[in-house]
C-alpha positions as semicolon CSV with decimal commas, in nm:
position;residue;x (nm);y (nm);z (nm)
1;M;-3,946;-3,034;-11,678
2;T;-3,815;-3,325;-11,476
3;D;-4,037;-3,557;-11,275
4;T;-3,894;-3,412;-10,952
5;S;-3,961;-3,054;-11,065
6;F;-4,320;-3,142;-11,154
7;E;-4,378;-3,316;-10,820
8;N;-4,239;-3,019;-10,627
9;L;-4,443;-2,763;-10,822
10;A;-4,764;-2,966;-10,803
11;D;-4,724;-3,037;-10,430
12;S;-4,657;-2,668;-10,364
13;L;-4,968;-2,575;-10,564
14;L;-5,193;-2,823;-10,383
15;E;-5,065;-2,705;-10,045
16;A;-5,129;-2,340;-10,134
17;L;-5,478;-2,423;-10,261
18;E;-5,563;-2,617;-9,946
19;E;-5,452;-2,327;-9,728
20;G;-5,618;-2,059;-9,941
21;I;-5,950;-2,240;-9,978
22;G;-5,954;-2,387;-9,627
23;D;-6,072;-2,063;-9,466
24;H;-6,378;-2,052;-9,695
25;A;-6,473;-2,412;-9,768
26;D;-6,394;-2,765;-9,655
27;A;-6,064;-2,847;-9,829
28;E;-5,866;-3,161;-9,759
29;R;-5,554;-3,290;-9,928
30;Q;-5,454;-3,655;-9,926
31;G;-5,140;-3,725;-10,120
32;G;-5,171;-3,575;-10,464
33;V;-5,546;-3,510;-10,444
34;L;-5,723;-3,203;-10,304
35;T;-6,097;-3,236;-10,240
36;V;-6,304;-2,922;-10,185
37;E;-6,661;-2,947;-10,061
38;G;-6,853;-2,631;-10,148
39;P;-7,215;-2,522;-10,155
40;D;-7,238;-2,606;-10,526
41;G;-7,075;-2,949;-10,509
42;T;-6,732;-3,108;-10,495
43;W;-6,417;-2,992;-10,670
44;I;-6,124;-3,229;-10,708
45;V;-5,776;-3,110;-10,801
46;N;-5,515;-3,378;-10,853
47;K;-5,169;-3,410;-10,996
48;H;-5,124;-3,644;-11,289
49;A;-4,755;-3,734;-11,303
50;P;-4,753;-3,929;-11,634
51;T;-4,862;-3,616;-11,826
52;R;-4,705;-3,365;-11,582
53;Q;-5,042;-3,196;-11,552
54;V;-5,281;-3,093;-11,278
55;W;-5,638;-3,203;-11,340
56;L;-5,955;-3,034;-11,218
57;S;-6,299;-3,186;-11,182
58;S;-6,550;-2,908;-11,117
59;P;-6,928;-2,914;-11,069
60;K;-6,939;-2,580;-11,255
61;S;-6,693;-2,611;-11,543
62;G;-6,641;-2,985;-11,576
63;A;-6,310;-3,162;-11,630
64;R;-6,002;-2,965;-11,734
65;H;-5,628;-3,026;-11,757
66;F;-5,355;-2,776;-11,677
67;A;-4,985;-2,773;-11,760
68;F;-4,729;-2,547;-11,595
69;D;-4,621;-2,263;-11,824
70;T;-4,269;-2,160;-11,729
71;Q;-4,296;-1,820;-11,902
72;S;-4,605;-1,702;-11,714
73;G;-4,559;-1,912;-11,400
74;L;-4,923;-2,023;-11,429
75;W;-5,097;-2,357;-11,459
76;A;-5,245;-2,299;-11,805
77;D;-5,551;-2,479;-11,942
78;T;-5,426;-2,719;-12,209
79;R;-5,723;-2,627;-12,431
80;G;-5,685;-2,252;-12,386
81;G;-5,876;-2,026;-12,156
82;S;-5,809;-1,921;-11,800
83;D;-5,545;-2,060;-11,571
84;L;-5,625;-2,292;-11,280
85;L;-5,613;-2,030;-11,005
86;A;-5,838;-1,789;-11,198
87;I;-6,096;-2,062;-11,254
88;L;-6,097;-2,182;-10,893
89;S;-6,102;-1,825;-10,759
90;A;-6,406;-1,741;-10,972
91;E;-6,594;-2,063;-10,902
92;L;-6,530;-2,068;-10,527
93;G;-6,542;-1,691;-10,470
94;V;-6,199;-1,700;-10,304
95;A;-5,891;-1,496;-10,394
96;L;-5,616;-1,753;-10,449
97;E;-5,245;-1,697;-10,490
98;W;-4,955;-1,927;-10,560
99;H;-4,598;-1,853;-10,653
100;P;-4,370;-2,123;-10,793
101;E;-4,071;-2,202;-10,579
């Protein structure tokens, strides 16, 4: 994946998350960082260009890293387990969707 491809995918993801979460919680994106204020704390989703990953800091599940899997079209946990959207959907109680461009 090129740097430009990563940036486009990650920006598209953050935009979709901000829109999807924004109706249910306070979600604000500034640059490559999305901050979500929920009843259980603060979630931070940010893109990490050097590793071409998206990182999550969650008050429920802690810190996790996700890499885009071209076969599934999902942001997969680098240590196994659920993908980013599944985790955020479960933790925030919001149905989230994102489709790579």
